[in-house]
C-alpha angles and dihedrals in degrees: 000000000000091000092050092050091050091051092050095049092047090051093053120084093196136016124327114209119235090233091056089053091048092050094047094047099034094232139115127272087246092057091050092048091052091053091047089053090050092051091049091053090050089058107269117137103224118171115212115199125178113247090008106062131211131341126189109220122197105304133224121243094286118177116192134130090254093050093050094047090048089058100044119115100158098104107218093017113089098009084121108043134166124190128196130187086210134006138162094242131337089216092054091049093046091052092049090052092045089057090057094051104270111171129252112269094037110148126207115194129178136183091215139010125209095196105027112169134199131191116317090015097293115158118251116211108235114180124175122270098008115073146045116245116174145145129206123204118218132179102191121181094226137111114281088238090066096053096088089066088068088075089062091046090053091048089056090050092051093052091047092049092049092050094049094048101037107014089235122139106229120186134212125239105202125276111007117349134091115210140186130183089003093302136103116262104164141010130206124206119190120192129181141198111201150139126226096287104007135069117217092187146325124219119199115199121197124191117182135178103228116154101013108141094195145356131223135224118346092352088075088073099039111032137061138174136217090248091057091046098043096035089227138072118272123217104238098203092057090049093050090051092049092049093049092047090052092045091053089056097044091045091055089052090049094048091052092066103012088230139067097262092116093046102035097096095050093043091056092055086061098042108113091189095063115121090357129116113262134187114219112208118200131167092252102033147359128211142168126241144144121272111235096179133266134297127231090273091059094251118146113245110220121186117211125214090265088057095248113137125223125196108226114211103173141358130082116296117202124197121213109247097013114121099316102315118132 
């Protein structure tokens, strides 16, 4: 009921009478009043005026399950949603639930993570009240070899969501980072459970610096947040909803072809690596080249000095001038 009341208040420009809420929900005025009081305690500014009703004023950055569900417009994504004030890792929780039959589109969101992880097992700082930490469960009917492209699909969705909510132009550092002003804003971690020719599930984890006012130590040079870039706080629930809505659309395009052919042109407009010197780090060797974009399989195209082009499938790619990489 809390979610429904939020949706109704958000959809009303002026006041919404208590009787209208009662009639719509089929509950008593007392029940409505109790929910309004709960919402006010959670941080919503709701004016209550006798003979007029209730009016939702500009809200603080509230993160609750009801708030998130009231914002969602992504259809099948987020119909099943779990929110945690604190959790070890949203990816870990999503994988546990996937093993017990949780449906595709399930979304796990947390205000803080105790064991947030990035690519190659790196820790991801996850303080309360500042970031976005979420995991999305997918069960795509595609070859396991195609799953890595979902990271690139998610990256597009993140930049689209950021643009829609803040107007900022975020860029993608292949394969899994979102950057602004030469610093890291967001990381994406995709994990899969599969057999040789069948995917059981894929979990896409997104960790984003949103309302961080400052960073400490080495992070001052390498990390940024949307607040620092936009010069104003950003409402995380709206951003999550915008990213998920964008992901639903990009995912449909990907599933049509099981590659990035329908998304390649847009992706390359966001690719911060393009036409820049990169260093490809592999277990056996490292070399420099020039990024020429990606192919429809999501592989990075790196041009050597002799002008031959190599498609890089794995390995860490560092971009000169981007948050401390050579």
